[in-house]
py3Dmol code that shows the C-alpha trace and the ligand (Angstrom):
import py3Dmol

protein = """\
ATOM      1  CA  MET A   1     121.363 160.632 125.772  1.00  0.00           C
ATOM      2  CA  SER A   2     118.992 161.889 128.395  1.00  0.00           C
ATOM      3  CA  PRO A   3     120.337 161.779 131.957  1.00  0.00           C
ATOM      4  CA  SER A   4     116.917 160.633 133.066  1.00  0.00           C
ATOM      5  CA  ARG A   5     117.631 157.254 131.542  1.00  0.00           C
ATOM      6  CA  PHE A   6     120.466 156.704 133.983  1.00  0.00           C
ATOM      7  CA  ASP A   7     120.453 157.024 137.687  1.00  0.00           C
ATOM      8  CA  ARG A   8     122.661 159.323 139.686  1.00  0.00           C
ATOM      9  CA  ARG A   9     125.217 156.740 140.733  1.00  0.00           C
ATOM     10  CA  THR A  10     125.745 155.709 137.133  1.00  0.00           C
ATOM     11  CA  LEU A  11     126.502 159.302 136.211  1.00  0.00           C
ATOM     12  CA  ILE A  12     128.884 159.620 139.143  1.00  0.00           C
ATOM     13  CA  LYS A  13     130.651 156.443 138.112  1.00  0.00           C
ATOM     14  CA  SER A  14     130.897 157.588 134.507  1.00  0.00           C
ATOM     15  CA  GLY A  15     132.389 160.851 135.690  1.00  0.00           C
ATOM     16  CA  LEU A  16     134.953 159.018 137.754  1.00  0.00           C
ATOM     17  CA  ALA A  17     135.837 156.802 134.839  1.00  0.00           C
ATOM     18  CA  LEU A  18     136.434 159.846 132.650  1.00  0.00           C
ATOM     19  CA  ALA A  19     138.402 161.651 135.333  1.00  0.00           C
ATOM     20  CA  GLY A  20     140.526 158.557 135.822  1.00  0.00           C
ATOM     21  CA  GLY A  21     141.333 158.385 132.146  1.00  0.00           C
ATOM     22  CA  VAL A  22     139.923 154.900 131.785  1.00  0.00           C
ATOM     23  CA  ALA A  23     140.347 153.709 128.230  1.00  0.00           C
ATOM     24  CA  ALA A  24     138.027 151.746 125.971  1.00  0.00           C
ATOM     25  CA  MET A  25     135.123 154.172 125.962  1.00  0.00           C
ATOM     26  CA  THR A  26     132.294 152.712 123.977  1.00  0.00           C
ATOM     27  CA  ALA A  27     129.221 154.293 122.458  1.00  0.00           C
ATOM     28  CA  PHE A  28     127.274 153.552 125.603  1.00  0.00           C
ATOM     29  CA  PRO A  29     128.487 153.569 129.181  1.00  0.00           C
ATOM     30  CA  ALA A  30     128.701 150.147 130.774  1.00  0.00           C
ATOM     31  CA  VAL A  31     125.593 150.083 132.923  1.00  0.00           C
ATOM     32  CA  ALA A  32     125.143 146.970 134.985  1.00  0.00           C
ATOM     33  CA  GLU A  33     121.598 145.721 135.195  1.00  0.00           C
ATOM     34  CA  ALA A  34     120.255 146.196 138.692  1.00  0.00           C
ATOM     35  CA  TYR A  35     119.625 142.849 140.337  1.00  0.00           C
ATOM     36  CA  SER A  36     116.324 141.398 139.204  1.00  0.00           C
ATOM     37  CA  TRP A  37     114.545 141.076 142.540  1.00  0.00           C
ATOM     38  CA  PRO A  38     111.176 139.371 142.898  1.00  0.00           C
ATOM     39  CA  SER A  39     108.267 141.429 144.275  1.00  0.00           C
ATOM     40  CA  SER A  40     109.101 140.404 147.827  1.00  0.00           C
ATOM     41  CA  LEU A  41     111.253 138.066 149.919  1.00  0.00           C
ATOM     42  CA  LYS A  42     110.433 136.933 153.415  1.00  0.00           C
ATOM     43  CA  SER A  43     110.981 134.214 155.979  1.00  0.00           C
ATOM     44  CA  GLY A  44     110.690 130.870 154.204  1.00  0.00           C
ATOM     45  CA  SER A  45     111.742 132.216 150.786  1.00  0.00           C
ATOM     46  CA  THR A  46     114.564 130.302 149.108  1.00  0.00           C
ATOM     47  CA  GLY A  47     116.833 130.588 146.084  1.00  0.00           C
ATOM     48  CA  ALA A  48     119.286 132.846 144.312  1.00  0.00           C
ATOM     49  CA  ALA A  49     117.557 136.130 145.176  1.00  0.00           C
ATOM     50  CA  VAL A  50     117.661 135.220 148.885  1.00  0.00           C
ATOM     51  CA  LYS A  51     121.371 134.507 148.514  1.00  0.00           C
ATOM     52  CA  GLU A  52     121.915 137.932 146.983  1.00  0.00           C
ATOM     53  CA  LEU A  53     119.883 139.559 149.752  1.00  0.00           C
ATOM     54  CA  GLN A  54     121.977 137.742 152.358  1.00  0.00           C
ATOM     55  CA  ILE A  55     125.190 139.042 150.753  1.00  0.00           C
ATOM     56  CA  ARG A  56     123.878 142.598 150.914  1.00  0.00           C
ATOM     57  CA  VAL A  57     122.633 142.565 154.519  1.00  0.00           C
ATOM     58  CA  ALA A  58     125.501 140.451 155.908  1.00  0.00           C
ATOM     59  CA  GLY A  59     127.049 143.498 157.572  1.00  0.00           C
ATOM     60  CA  TRP A  60     123.966 143.811 159.763  1.00  0.00           C
ATOM     61  CA  ALA A  61     124.532 140.452 161.456  1.00  0.00           C
ATOM     62  CA  ALA A  62     124.094 141.695 165.024  1.00  0.00           C
ATOM     63  CA  ASP A  63     122.923 144.609 167.164  1.00  0.00           C
ATOM     64  CA  GLY A  64     126.037 144.531 169.303  1.00  0.00           C
ATOM     65  CA  PRO A  65     129.206 142.496 169.786  1.00  0.00           C
ATOM     66  CA  GLN A  66     128.421 138.962 168.784  1.00  0.00           C
ATOM     67  CA  GLN A  67     130.310 136.247 166.961  1.00  0.00           C
ATOM     68  CA  THR A  68     127.619 135.592 164.424  1.00  0.00           C
ATOM     69  CA  TYR A  69     127.148 135.998 160.712  1.00  0.00           C
ATOM     70  CA  VAL A  70     124.486 135.804 158.037  1.00  0.00           C
ATOM     71  CA  SER A  71     124.746 132.503 156.158  1.00  0.00           C
ATOM     72  CA  VAL A  72     124.758 132.991 152.394  1.00  0.00           C
ATOM     73  CA  ASP A  73     122.787 129.825 151.755  1.00  0.00           C
ATOM     74  CA  GLY A  74     119.671 130.973 149.914  1.00  0.00           C
ATOM     75  CA  ASP A  75     117.496 130.023 152.849  1.00  0.00           C
ATOM     76  CA  PHE A  76     115.605 132.977 154.388  1.00  0.00           C
ATOM     77  CA  GLY A  77     115.585 132.126 158.106  1.00  0.00           C
ATOM     78  CA  PRO A  78     115.678 134.039 161.410  1.00  0.00           C
ATOM     79  CA  GLY A  79     119.233 135.325 160.885  1.00  0.00           C
ATOM     80  CA  THR A  80     118.322 136.891 157.564  1.00  0.00           C
ATOM     81  CA  THR A  81     115.138 138.380 159.008  1.00  0.00           C
ATOM     82  CA  ALA A  82     117.048 139.961 161.899  1.00  0.00           C
ATOM     83  CA  ALA A  83     119.780 141.374 159.645  1.00  0.00           C
ATOM     84  CA  LEU A  84     117.224 142.757 157.201  1.00  0.00           C
ATOM     85  CA  LYS A  85     115.356 144.459 160.058  1.00  0.00           C
ATOM     86  CA  ARG A  86     118.562 146.189 161.144  1.00  0.00           C
ATOM     87  CA  PHE A  87     119.284 147.259 157.576  1.00  0.00           C
ATOM     88  CA  GLN A  88     115.752 148.611 157.264  1.00  0.00           C
ATOM     89  CA  ALA A  89     115.910 150.531 160.555  1.00  0.00           C
ATOM     90  CA  ALA A  90     119.284 152.059 159.659  1.00  0.00           C
ATOM     91  CA  ASN A  91     117.875 153.158 156.318  1.00  0.00           C
ATOM     92  CA  HIS A  92     114.631 154.579 157.764  1.00  0.00           C
ATOM     93  CA  LEU A  93     112.515 151.869 156.166  1.00  0.00           C
ATOM     94  CA  THR A  94     109.726 149.875 157.798  1.00  0.00           C
ATOM     95  CA  ALA A  95     111.661 147.378 159.922  1.00  0.00           C
ATOM     96  CA  ASN A  96     109.424 144.368 159.344  1.00  0.00           C
ATOM     97  CA  GLY A  97     111.987 141.854 158.076  1.00  0.00           C
ATOM     98  CA  ILE A  98     110.168 141.536 154.763  1.00  0.00           C
ATOM     99  CA  ALA A  99     111.998 142.764 151.670  1.00  0.00           C
ATOM    100  CA  ASP A 100     109.839 144.564 149.127  1.00  0.00           C
ATOM    101  CA  ALA A 101     110.213 147.334 146.554  1.00  0.00           C
ATOM    102  CA  ASP A 102     111.395 150.075 148.965  1.00  0.00           C
ATOM    103  CA  ASP A 103     114.008 147.772 150.448  1.00  0.00           C
ATOM    104  CA  PHE A 104     115.220 146.583 147.055  1.00  0.00           C
ATOM    105  CA  ALA A 105     115.567 150.216 145.982  1.00  0.00           C
ATOM    106  CA  ALA A 106     117.737 150.907 149.037  1.00  0.00           C
ATOM    107  CA  LEU A 107     119.821 147.807 148.330  1.00  0.00           C
ATOM    108  CA  ASP A 108     120.205 148.776 144.676  1.00  0.00           C
ATOM    109  CA  ALA A 109     121.314 152.278 145.669  1.00  0.00           C
ATOM    110  CA  LEU A 110     124.321 150.653 147.335  1.00  0.00           C
ATOM    111  CA  GLU A 111     125.385 148.993 144.091  1.00  0.00           C
ATOM    112  CA  SER A 112     127.539 150.714 141.491  1.00  0.00           C
ATOM    113  CA  ALA A 113     127.189 150.149 137.766  1.00  0.00           C
ATOM    114  CA  ASP A 114     130.371 148.045 137.643  1.00  0.00           C
ATOM    115  CA  GLY A 115     129.185 145.705 140.401  1.00  0.00           C
ATOM    116  CA  SER A 116     131.238 147.315 143.151  1.00  0.00           C
ATOM    117  CA  THR A 117     129.436 149.206 145.906  1.00  0.00           C
ATOM    118  CA  ALA A 118     128.529 152.872 146.245  1.00  0.00           C
ATOM    119  CA  HIS A 119     131.464 153.893 148.442  1.00  0.00           C
ATOM    120  CA  PHE A 120     134.163 151.470 147.334  1.00  0.00           C
ATOM    121  CA  GLU A 121     136.005 150.845 144.077  1.00  0.00           C
ATOM    122  CA  TRP A 122     137.382 147.537 142.798  1.00  0.00           C
ATOM    123  CA  SER A 123     140.796 149.188 142.414  1.00  0.00           C
ATOM    124  CA  GLU A 124     141.036 149.851 146.161  1.00  0.00           C
ATOM    125  CA  PHE A 125     141.067 146.100 146.778  1.00  0.00           C
ATOM    126  CA  MET A 126     143.403 144.941 144.008  1.00  0.00           C
ATOM    127  CA  SER A 127     146.760 143.401 144.866  1.00  0.00           C
ATOM    128  CA  LYS A 128     149.386 146.130 145.048  1.00  0.00           C
ATOM    129  CA  ASP A 129     151.845 144.157 142.904  1.00  0.00           C
ATOM    130  CA  GLY A 130     149.670 144.698 139.838  1.00  0.00           C
ATOM    131  CA  THR A 131     148.053 141.259 139.563  1.00  0.00           C
ATOM    132  CA  GLY A 132     144.548 142.659 140.065  1.00  0.00           C
ATOM    133  CA  PHE A 133     142.561 139.828 141.638  1.00  0.00           C
ATOM    134  CA  GLY A 134     144.830 137.087 140.272  1.00  0.00           C
ATOM    135  CA  GLY A 135     147.624 135.104 141.902  1.00  0.00           C
ATOM    136  CA  GLY A 136     145.765 134.315 145.118  1.00  0.00           C
ATOM    137  CA  LYS A 137     144.839 131.005 146.708  1.00  0.00           C
ATOM    138  CA  VAL A 138     141.533 130.791 144.839  1.00  0.00           C
ATOM    139  CA  ALA A 139     140.500 131.590 141.270  1.00  0.00           C
ATOM    140  CA  GLU A 140     140.298 135.221 140.222  1.00  0.00           C
ATOM    141  CA  ALA A 141     136.489 135.104 139.866  1.00  0.00           C
ATOM    142  CA  THR A 142     136.174 133.747 143.403  1.00  0.00           C
ATOM    143  CA  VAL A 143     138.440 136.484 144.739  1.00  0.00           C
ATOM    144  CA  LYS A 144     136.337 139.131 143.005  1.00  0.00           C
ATOM    145  CA  GLU A 145     133.111 137.703 144.427  1.00  0.00           C
ATOM    146  CA  ASN A 146     134.702 137.579 147.884  1.00  0.00           C
ATOM    147  CA  VAL A 147     135.727 141.233 147.512  1.00  0.00           C
ATOM    148  CA  ARG A 148     132.177 142.136 146.492  1.00  0.00           C
ATOM    149  CA  ARG A 149     130.795 140.482 149.624  1.00  0.00           C
ATOM    150  CA  LEU A 150     133.433 142.250 151.701  1.00  0.00           C
ATOM    151  CA  MET A 151     132.385 145.595 150.213  1.00  0.00           C
ATOM    152  CA  TYR A 152     128.778 145.127 151.376  1.00  0.00           C
ATOM    153  CA  LYS A 153     129.974 144.415 154.921  1.00  0.00           C
ATOM    154  CA  LEU A 154     132.154 147.508 154.752  1.00  0.00           C
ATOM    155  CA  GLU A 155     129.156 149.543 153.539  1.00  0.00           C
ATOM    156  CA  ALA A 156     127.390 148.481 156.758  1.00  0.00           C
ATOM    157  CA  LEU A 157     130.445 149.430 158.806  1.00  0.00           C
ATOM    158  CA  ARG A 158     130.525 152.802 157.065  1.00  0.00           C
ATOM    159  CA  LEU A 159     126.893 153.539 157.887  1.00  0.00           C
ATOM    160  CA  LYS A 160     127.364 152.414 161.499  1.00  0.00           C
ATOM    161  CA  ALA A 161     130.302 154.834 161.630  1.00  0.00           C
ATOM    162  CA  GLY A 162     127.949 157.677 160.776  1.00  0.00           C
ATOM    163  CA  GLY A 163     128.846 157.689 157.097  1.00  0.00           C
ATOM    164  CA  ARG A 164     132.521 158.398 157.716  1.00  0.00           C
ATOM    165  CA  SER A 165     134.716 157.558 154.769  1.00  0.00           C
ATOM    166  CA  ILE A 166     136.750 154.369 154.907  1.00  0.00           C
ATOM    167  CA  THR A 167     140.194 154.060 153.358  1.00  0.00           C
ATOM    168  CA  ILE A 168     141.475 150.619 152.389  1.00  0.00           C
ATOM    169  CA  SER A 169     145.231 150.252 152.745  1.00  0.00           C
ATOM    170  CA  SER A 170     145.286 146.577 151.778  1.00  0.00           C
ATOM    171  CA  GLY A 171     142.576 144.364 150.308  1.00  0.00           C
ATOM    172  CA  PHE A 172     143.322 141.304 148.203  1.00  0.00           C
ATOM    173  CA  ARG A 173     146.972 140.240 148.023  1.00  0.00           C
ATOM    174  CA  SER A 174     148.480 137.805 145.559  1.00  0.00           C
ATOM    175  CA  ILE A 175     150.454 135.061 147.295  1.00  0.00           C
ATOM    176  CA  ALA A 176     153.671 136.750 146.134  1.00  0.00           C
ATOM    177  CA  HIS A 177     152.626 140.168 147.377  1.00  0.00           C
ATOM    178  CA  ASN A 178     151.440 138.746 150.694  1.00  0.00           C
ATOM    179  CA  GLN A 179     154.874 137.152 151.158  1.00  0.00           C
ATOM    180  CA  SER A 180     156.644 140.380 150.265  1.00  0.00           C
ATOM    181  CA  VAL A 181     154.754 142.327 152.940  1.00  0.00           C
ATOM    182  CA  GLY A 182     155.282 139.610 155.561  1.00  0.00           C
ATOM    183  CA  GLY A 183     151.653 138.478 155.712  1.00  0.00           C
ATOM    184  CA  ALA A 184     150.754 135.172 157.336  1.00  0.00           C
ATOM    185  CA  SER A 185     150.643 132.344 154.778  1.00  0.00           C
ATOM    186  CA  ASN A 186     147.003 131.571 155.628  1.00  0.00           C
ATOM    187  CA  SER A 187     146.066 135.266 155.624  1.00  0.00           C
ATOM    188  CA  MET A 188     142.521 135.963 154.456  1.00  0.00           C
ATOM    189  CA  HIS A 189     144.056 138.656 152.248  1.00  0.00           C
ATOM    190  CA  VAL A 190     145.064 135.963 149.705  1.00  0.00           C
ATOM    191  CA  TYR A 191     141.386 134.954 149.356  1.00  0.00           C
ATOM    192  CA  GLY A 192     139.997 138.462 148.991  1.00  0.00           C
ATOM    193  CA  THR A 193     137.931 138.287 152.179  1.00  0.00           C
ATOM    194  CA  ALA A 194     140.091 140.689 154.207  1.00  0.00           C
ATOM    195  CA  ALA A 195     140.675 144.417 154.356  1.00  0.00           C
ATOM    196  CA  ASP A 196     142.937 146.696 156.343  1.00  0.00           C
ATOM    197  CA  ALA A 197     140.863 149.790 156.904  1.00  0.00           C
ATOM    198  CA  TYR A 198     141.051 153.252 158.386  1.00  0.00           C
ATOM    199  CA  VAL A 199     137.809 154.999 159.257  1.00  0.00           C
ATOM    200  CA  ASN A 200     138.224 158.744 159.057  1.00  0.00           C
ATOM    201  CA  GLY A 201     138.008 160.264 162.543  1.00  0.00           C
ATOM    202  CA  LEU A 202     137.744 157.015 164.505  1.00  0.00           C
ATOM    203  CA  SER A 203     140.361 155.149 166.519  1.00  0.00           C
ATOM    204  CA  THR A 204     141.135 151.530 165.680  1.00  0.00           C
ATOM    205  CA  ARG A 205     139.420 150.585 168.948  1.00  0.00           C
ATOM    206  CA  GLN A 206     136.238 152.387 167.904  1.00  0.00           C
ATOM    207  CA  VAL A 207     136.349 150.656 164.516  1.00  0.00           C
ATOM    208  CA  TYR A 208     136.912 147.282 166.180  1.00  0.00           C
ATOM    209  CA  VAL A 209     133.798 147.820 168.330  1.00  0.00           C
ATOM    210  CA  LEU A 210     131.663 148.670 165.312  1.00  0.00           C
ATOM    211  CA  ALA A 211     133.070 145.746 163.325  1.00  0.00           C
ATOM    212  CA  GLU A 212     131.991 143.336 166.084  1.00  0.00           C
ATOM    213  CA  ALA A 213     128.409 143.651 164.826  1.00  0.00           C
ATOM    214  CA  CYS A 214     129.169 143.426 161.097  1.00  0.00           C
ATOM    215  CA  GLY A 215     129.506 139.666 160.704  1.00  0.00           C
ATOM    216  CA  PHE A 216     133.302 139.662 160.504  1.00  0.00           C
ATOM    217  CA  SER A 217     134.925 136.531 161.923  1.00  0.00           C
ATOM    218  CA  GLY A 218     138.453 137.972 161.962  1.00  0.00           C
ATOM    219  CA  LEU A 219     139.276 141.219 163.779  1.00  0.00           C
ATOM    220  CA  GLU A 220     142.723 142.508 164.598  1.00  0.00           C
ATOM    221  CA  ARG A 221     143.892 145.960 165.588  1.00  0.00           C
ATOM    222  CA  TYR A 222     147.267 147.280 164.523  1.00  0.00           C
ATOM    223  CA  THR A 223     148.181 150.139 166.778  1.00  0.00           C
ATOM    224  CA  LEU A 224     151.868 150.808 166.190  1.00  0.00           C
ATOM    225  CA  SER A 225     153.461 152.631 163.276  1.00  0.00           C
ATOM    226  CA  ASP A 226     150.784 151.625 160.771  1.00  0.00           C
ATOM    227  CA  ALA A 227     147.569 151.885 162.807  1.00  0.00           C
ATOM    228  CA  HIS A 228     144.671 150.198 161.062  1.00  0.00           C
ATOM    229  CA  GLN A 229     141.871 147.771 161.683  1.00  0.00           C
ATOM    230  CA  HIS A 230     142.042 144.397 159.959  1.00  0.00           C
ATOM    231  CA  VAL A 231     138.657 142.796 159.237  1.00  0.00           C
ATOM    232  CA  ASP A 232     138.031 139.515 157.487  1.00  0.00           C
ATOM    233  CA  SER A 233     135.564 136.708 156.904  1.00  0.00           C
ATOM    234  CA  ARG A 234     137.219 133.350 157.598  1.00  0.00           C
ATOM    235  CA  VAL A 235     136.143 131.115 154.779  1.00  0.00           C
ATOM    236  CA  GLU A 236     135.467 127.460 155.434  1.00  0.00           C
ATOM    237  CA  TYR A 237     137.565 126.341 152.490  1.00  0.00           C
ATOM    238  CA  ALA A 238     140.587 127.847 154.212  1.00  0.00           C
ATOM    239  CA  TYR A 239     139.861 126.690 157.748  1.00  0.00           C
ATOM    240  CA  GLY A 240     137.771 123.543 157.239  1.00  0.00           C
ATOM    241  CA  SER A 241     134.951 124.989 159.319  1.00  0.00           C
ATOM    242  CA  GLN A 242     133.717 128.361 160.479  1.00  0.00           C
ATOM    243  CA  SER A 243     136.344 129.797 162.780  1.00  0.00           C
ATOM    244  CA  TRP A 244     136.788 133.047 164.674  1.00  0.00           C
ATOM    245  CA  TRP A 245     139.775 135.195 165.493  1.00  0.00           C
ATOM    246  CA  TRP A 246     138.898 138.289 167.438  1.00  0.00           C
ATOM    247  CA  GLU A 247     142.323 139.333 168.649  1.00  0.00           C
ATOM    248  CA  SER A 248     141.018 141.515 171.471  1.00  0.00           C
ATOM    249  CA  GLY A 249     137.941 139.439 172.217  1.00  0.00           C
ATOM    250  CA  THR A 250     134.869 141.557 172.802  1.00  0.00           C
ATOM    251  CA  VAL A 251     135.966 145.056 173.720  1.00  0.00           C
ATOM    252  CA  SER A 252     132.704 146.931 173.881  1.00  0.00           C
TER     253      SER A 252
END
"""
ligand_1 = """\
1
ZN
Zn 145.111 142.660 157.250
"""
view = py3Dmol.view(width=600, height=400)
view.addModel(protein, "pdb")
view.setStyle({"model": 0}, {"cartoon": {"style": "trace"}})
view.addModel(ligand_1, "xyz")
view.setStyle({"model": 1}, {"stick": {}})
view.zoomTo()
view.show()
């Protein structure tokens, strides 16, 4: 087949799949359809495409430390406009808060063929006891969707960190695995909305500061033997309402 039929990230992903010895090769590589965006989305737009846009710009919730987030509600309001403008500016696009073809291309470039994002793999977030995305406090499909949303926030964190690579030491945990590592019983790790991350070349404090503008409602630094930054999104179905836990408050 001609490489021109497939974009660069698809080829990269296929290469990784081969290198990783992934079985079940079929006649054609599994190429996810890029999201079917409308011609434009702007303030006042509503519906499923707005929801998808909100998921993808959620990591651009604020300019600086602020306990705020982009609601994934399909309603294109001021919060979505502001986050989109920040995404556009960071990606050298016209920062007008209106999503059109150039913006959708930039958003699509962040998506991998298997539905993960450009710089993260599903496997990095799977429970380390081998249950994949199963065995948590919500259904497997919900966990996977939560992980996908987490990945887009982490893509924003990565860009804010100057494109430094991010290593995930713990993503989703099954209830059993969470117990075995001594995690809190209401840990966001059992919902798939949390990650323990190291950003190459940055201290946990520096990561915490960057994460304060990425729409994360849970932030906790671990500075002892296993230094990492915990980030999460506290889901209402776990807490009953939107809640915040920024262990160190605002540090920047
Ligand atoms: Zn954690």
